N, C-alpha and C positions, 0 to 999 in steps of 0.2 A: 429470631428467638433471643431474648435477653439472657446474658450470662448470669448464672446465680452468683450471689455475693461471695459465697465461700470459694467459688472458682476464681473470681477476680482476685481475692486475697491470695489464693494459692499461686496464681500466675505472677503476682508481684513478688511473693516470697521466693519463687523459683529464681527470679532475677537477682534477688538479694543473696540467696544461698551461693550463687556462683562466685560471689566476691569473698566468700568465707573459706576457711581451711577446714579440713576434716577434723571432727571432734570439737569445733567451736560451738559454744552454747547458743541456743535460740532463746529469746525473751519468753517469759512466762505467758500463759494464755491471758492472764489479766492485763499484762502490759500490752500484748498484741491487740487485745480487744479495744483498748484505749487508743492505740496507734491507728488502727483501721476503722475506728468508730463503728464497731460491730459487736454483737453479743459474743460471749465466751463460747456458746454452743456453735456459732457459725465459725469462729476461729478454730475450734477443736475439729470441726469437720474438714477444714482445709489442712490442718496438721495431720489428721488421720490419713488423708490421701497421700501426703508427702512422705509419711512413714511407710505406708503400704507400697509405694513406688520405689522406696529405697533411697530417697533424697535425705531423709532424716532418720534418726533412731532415738528411742526413749530409754532412759535409765530411771527406773521407778523411784529411786531415792534422790537423784540429782537433777532431773529435768530432761529436756529435749536437745539433741545435738546434731550437727551436720555429719552425715554419713560419708564414709570414704567413697569417692566417685568410682573407684575400681570395683566397688561392690554393688553398683546399681544393677537392678534386675534387667536381664535381657528380654526383649520382646521376641519370643520364639518365631512368631509369624513373620515379622519384619526381617529378622536374621535370615530366615529361609528364603524370603523373596529376594534378598540381596545376593544370594549365592549365585556364582556364575558357572558352577559345575553341574547344575541341574538342567534337565531337558524335559519338555512337556509334550504330550499328545492330547489334543482336544477330542474327547469322546462324544460329548453331546453339547449342543449350544442351542438355546431357544428362549423365547419370551413366553412366559406362562401367564394365563389370565387368572389363575388361582394358585394357591400354595398351601402347604401344610400349616397346622397351627404353630409348630415349632419355628418355622421360617417367619410367619407373621409376627410372632412374639419377639424374635431376635431382631427384626427390622422395624418393629413398631408400626406395622401396616394393617390395613383392613383385609378381610377375606377376598374381596374383589379387586384389590390392587394388583397390577401386573408386576411380575418379577422376572429379571434377567437371570437365567440359570446357565452355568457352565460346569461341566464335569470333565476333569482332565487327569490323565495318568502322569505321574512324576517319576522320572528316571534319574538315577545316579550311577555313573560307570556302566551305562547301558542296561542296568538292571532296574525293573520297576519296584519301587518301595512304598509308594503311597498313591492314594486317589483323593483328589480334592473336589468337593462339591461347593460351588461358589454361588451366592445369591445376593443380588443387588436390586433395590427397588427401581423399576423401569423409569419412572419419572425423574429419578435422580441422575440419569445418564442422557447425554445428548444423542441424537440420531447418528451423528458421526462416530461417537464412541461405540455405540452398539454395533455399527457396521464393521468397526475395526477390532471388536472384542475377541474374535476368534484367533487373532494374533496374540498368543498368550501373554507376551510381555506388556501389551497394552493394559491388561488388567493389573499387573504388578504395580503400576504407577499409582493405583488407587490406595495402596497400602504403603505408608511412609512412617518414618520415625515420629512424625507429628501426630499420628493417630494414637488413640488409646485402645488397646486390645485387651479384652478380658477373656481368659482361656479357661475351659473346663475339660478335664481329662476323664474319659469314660471307658473303662475296660469293657470289651464286648466280644462278639464273634463276628467273623468276616461275613458281610452280606453275600448271599449266594451269587448275585450278579457281578460281584467284584473278585470273587475267589480265583477264578481262572486268570483274570488280568494281572493279579498280584502273585501268581504262581503259588497259591495257598490251597490247602485242603479245606473243603467245606467244614464249617463248625470250628475252624482254628481260631485261637484267641487273636484279637486285634485291638489296637489302641485307637480310640476315636478322640480327636482333639477338636473341640468346638471353639471357634474364634468369633467373638462379638466385637466388631470394629466400629469405632465411633470417633468423631472429632473431639477436641478438647472442650468444645462447647456442648457436648452431649448429643450431637446429631448422629443418627445411625448412618454408617457408611456401607457396611457389608456384613454378611454372615458366611463364614468359611468353615466347612466341616471336613476334617482331614482324617482319612482312614489309613493309619500307619502300620505297616507290617513290622512287628517287633523283632522278627528274625533278620531284618535288614539294617539293624542298627538301633541306637537308643535316641531318645529325645532329651536334649540337655536343657535344664532350667537352672539358671544362676540366680541366687538370691543373696 
C-alpha cells in the first residue's frame, strides 16, 4: 500500500523538527507547499497530525511552532506494555472464524475473516485491576506467532512506540462476566479504553479493549 503524500511530508518534517529547538517557527503552509510540491490542503493535513501528536503547536496570530519535546503526548497503551511491574493471566485464547461488527470495523476486515482473540487479566501488586480483550487479524500473524501467543509477552512486542494508537475512553458498567475477576460489584462503573493500533502507513495492527477498574488507580494522559 502506497503511503499517502501527506504522510510522506509528515515523516520528512518529523526528521526536520528534531533538528530544531522548542518554539522555533515552522514555515507557512504556502512555503511548505512550494517546498514539497504539494497542495496547501495536503500540507495542512500533515501539519494537523503533527499538532495533534504534540510535535508542533499553533499560535493563531503568529503561526506554527516546534513544541517542547517534554510535552509530547504519551501513548498510554505503549507505556502500559513497557511496564515491568505488571503480571498477566491469560483467560481465553482462540482463533475465531467470525467476529463482532465493532472488531471488524476496528481491524478493517470482513465478517468471515478469522481473528485471533486473547483475553487476559492484568495484575499490579498481586491485585487485579484490568481485563484486556485483544484482537488481531489471523492472516497478519504467522503460525509460529500464533503458537507462542499465549505467552503474554509475545503479544506485547506487537505494540511499539512506532505504532500509532488512537484511544477512545468510554464510561460504562462492568460486564457481568468480568465483575468477579476484578473484585467488583455487578453494575459498578468501569472505564473502557478502546485502542486502535496501526502502523504509520495506516495498516491495522490490533484492536485492544481494556476494562479498567477505576477503584484501582487512575489512567494518566499527558498532553
